[in-house]
C-alpha positions as CSV (number, residue, x, y, z in Angstrom):
1,M,121.3,9.7,92.1
2,R,118.7,12.0,91.0
3,S,118.3,15.3,89.3
4,R,115.7,17.9,89.9
5,F,114.6,20.8,87.8
6,G,112.1,23.6,88.2
7,V,111.1,26.5,86.2
8,C,108.2,29.0,86.3
9,V,107.0,30.6,83.2
10,V,104.4,33.3,83.1
11,V,102.6,33.3,79.8
12,A,101.1,36.5,78.8
13,A,97.5,36.6,77.9
14,L,95.7,37.9,75.0
15,C,96.9,41.5,74.5
16,V,93.8,44.4,73.8
17,P,109.6,21.8,84.5
18,A,107.6,8.4,92.8
19,V,107.1,6.1,90.5
20,A,107.4,6.1,86.8
21,G,104.1,7.0,85.2
22,A,102.1,9.8,84.0
23,A,103.2,13.2,85.1
24,S,101.0,15.0,87.7
25,I,99.2,18.1,86.7
26,R,97.6,20.6,89.2
27,E,95.3,23.3,87.9
28,K,93.8,26.3,89.6
29,T,91.7,29.1,88.4
30,T,91.3,32.4,90.1
31,Y,89.2,35.4,89.2
32,F,89.5,39.1,89.5
33,A,86.4,41.4,89.6
34,V,85.6,43.7,86.7
35,R,83.0,46.5,87.2
36,G,81.4,48.9,84.8
37,S,78.2,49.6,82.9
38,T,79.7,50.6,79.6
39,L,82.3,49.0,77.3
40,A,84.6,51.9,78.1
41,E,84.3,51.4,81.8
42,L,84.8,47.6,81.4
43,D,87.9,48.2,79.3
44,H,89.3,50.7,81.8
45,D,88.7,48.2,84.7
46,L,90.3,45.3,82.8
47,N,93.4,47.4,82.2
48,R,93.4,48.5,85.9
49,R,92.6,45.2,87.6
50,G,94.0,42.5,85.2
51,P,97.0,40.4,86.2
52,Y,100.3,42.1,85.9
53,V,102.8,40.2,83.7
54,S,106.4,41.2,84.4
55,E,107.6,40.0,81.0
56,T,105.5,42.6,79.2
57,G,105.4,45.2,82.0
58,I,101.6,45.7,81.6
59,R,98.4,44.2,82.9
60,H,96.4,41.8,80.8
61,P,92.7,40.7,80.6
62,G,93.9,37.2,81.8
63,A,97.0,35.2,82.3
64,T,98.3,31.6,82.8
65,Q,101.2,30.9,85.1
66,V,103.0,27.7,84.1
67,K,105.5,25.9,86.5
68,F,107.3,22.8,85.5
69,D,109.0,20.7,88.2
70,G,110.2,17.2,88.6
71,K,112.7,14.6,89.8
72,V,114.5,11.9,87.8
73,T,116.3,8.9,89.4
74,Y,118.9,6.7,87.8
75,E,120.0,3.0,87.9
76,R,123.2,1.3,87.0
77,T,123.0,-1.1,84.1
78,A,125.2,-3.4,82.1
79,E,125.7,-0.5,79.7
80,G,126.5,2.0,82.4
81,C,123.6,4.1,83.7
82,A,120.0,4.7,82.6
83,V,117.0,6.7,83.7
84,D,115.1,4.7,86.4
85,K,112.1,6.7,87.4
86,T,110.6,10.1,86.4
87,N,108.3,12.1,88.6
88,L,107.4,15.3,86.6
89,S,104.8,17.8,87.5
90,L,103.0,20.8,86.0
91,D,101.3,23.6,87.9
92,L,98.9,25.7,86.0
93,E,97.3,28.8,87.5
94,M,94.8,30.7,85.3
95,T,93.6,34.2,86.1
96,L,90.4,35.3,84.5
97,P,88.0,38.2,84.7
98,R,84.6,38.0,86.2
99,W,82.2,40.9,85.6
100,I,80.2,42.1,88.5
101,Q,77.2,43.1,86.5
102,P,75.1,46.1,87.4
103,K,71.3,45.7,87.4
104,R,70.7,47.6,84.2
105,V,73.1,46.9,81.3
106,P,72.4,47.4,77.6
107,A,71.9,44.0,75.9
108,R,74.7,44.8,73.4
109,T,77.2,45.6,76.1
110,K,76.4,42.2,77.7
111,L,76.7,40.4,74.4
112,I,80.1,42.0,73.7
113,W,81.4,41.2,77.2
114,D,80.2,37.6,76.9
115,T,82.0,37.3,73.6
116,L,85.2,38.8,75.0
117,E,85.1,36.8,78.2
118,K,84.8,33.5,76.2
119,D,87.7,34.5,74.0
120,I,89.9,35.3,77.0
121,R,89.0,31.9,78.5
122,R,89.7,30.1,75.2
123,H,93.0,31.8,74.9
124,E,94.2,30.9,78.4
125,N,92.9,27.3,78.0
126,H,95.1,27.0,74.9
127,H,98.1,28.2,76.9
128,A,97.4,25.5,79.4
129,A,97.0,22.9,76.6
130,I,100.4,23.8,75.1
131,A,102.0,23.3,78.5
132,R,100.4,19.9,79.0
133,N,101.5,18.8,75.6
134,W,105.1,19.8,76.2
135,L,105.1,18.1,79.6
136,K,104.0,14.9,78.0
137,R,106.6,15.2,75.3
138,M,109.4,16.0,77.8
139,E,108.5,13.1,80.0
140,S,108.5,10.7,77.0
141,A,111.9,12.0,75.8
142,I,113.5,11.6,79.2
143,R,112.2,8.1,79.7
144,N,113.4,7.0,76.3
145,L,116.9,8.2,76.6
146,R,119.6,5.6,75.9
147,S,122.1,4.6,78.6
148,E,125.2,6.6,79.2
149,P,128.6,5.3,80.5
150,T,128.1,6.9,83.9
151,C,125.3,8.3,86.0
152,S,126.9,11.7,85.9
153,A,126.8,11.6,82.1
154,M,123.2,10.4,82.3
155,E,122.2,13.2,84.6
156,A,123.9,15.7,82.3
157,M,121.9,14.3,79.3
158,V,118.6,14.6,81.2
159,T,119.5,18.2,82.0
160,T,120.2,18.9,78.4
161,V,117.0,17.3,77.2
162,T,115.0,19.1,79.9
163,Q,116.3,22.5,78.9
164,R,115.7,21.8,75.3
165,Y,112.0,20.9,75.9
166,L,111.5,23.8,78.3
167,A,112.9,26.2,75.6
168,G,110.6,24.5,73.0
169,H,107.6,25.1,75.3
170,E,108.5,28.7,75.7
171,R,108.8,29.2,71.9
172,A,105.4,27.5,71.3
173,Q,103.8,29.8,73.8
174,I,105.3,32.9,72.3
175,E,104.3,31.8,68.8
176,F,100.7,31.3,69.9
177,D,100.6,34.7,71.5
178,T,102.1,36.3,68.3
179,I,99.5,34.6,66.1
180,E,96.6,35.5,68.4
181,G,97.8,39.1,68.6
182,R,97.7,39.5,64.8
183,E,94.2,38.0,64.5
184,V,92.5,39.4,67.7
185,N,90.4,42.0,65.9
186,F,89.2,39.7,63.2
187,R,88.6,36.9,65.6
188,L,86.5,39.0,68.0
189,R,84.5,40.6,65.2
190,R,83.7,37.1,63.8
191,A,82.8,35.8,67.3
192,L,80.6,38.8,67.9
193,A,78.8,38.3,64.6
194,R,78.1,34.7,65.4
195,A,76.8,35.7,68.9
196,V,74.5,38.4,67.4
197,E,73.2,35.9,64.8
198,A,72.6,33.2,67.5
199,Q,70.8,35.8,69.7
200,A,68.6,36.9,66.8
201,G,67.6,33.3,66.1
202,R,66.3,32.6,69.6
């Protein structure tokens, strides 16, 4: 007997669910072109070309699509039935901006864009890290479940645990976005100040 689960979660970006063993993780990064010579033009192109997230109904400067999947098999034991093997996987697809830079751009515009681009990448990388952490936790929880009287009961328990961890993952992603949204202006100002200072020290 085996059970299978799958879920796809699109995590919104910054806003301005074989053998027993380690789960497999596949990661992919795609880019969308951003054009413009001024900050206003860059902002306009980000809003026009950024990935559309259905959960928010708007486009974002970047996004991370998270898909959990997996299979669990069971074995009969003296106690009834237990988890035999787990084969979980995680697909991460990150979408990030890439500026097609004109020949002549003010140094300050380039500095601000570099600062913003790094922050978008950091933000999306953290979304991916959250997903990887919850995959590891979910796999450990499933593999350490106690036996149930029947395999049907064992499968139901795995389903319950899987749903609990997927819900926990989603809450963690939302909490991260909420915190980031509150601190975005302060964080970018601080990052820009550091970038200006570093540039001046060269």
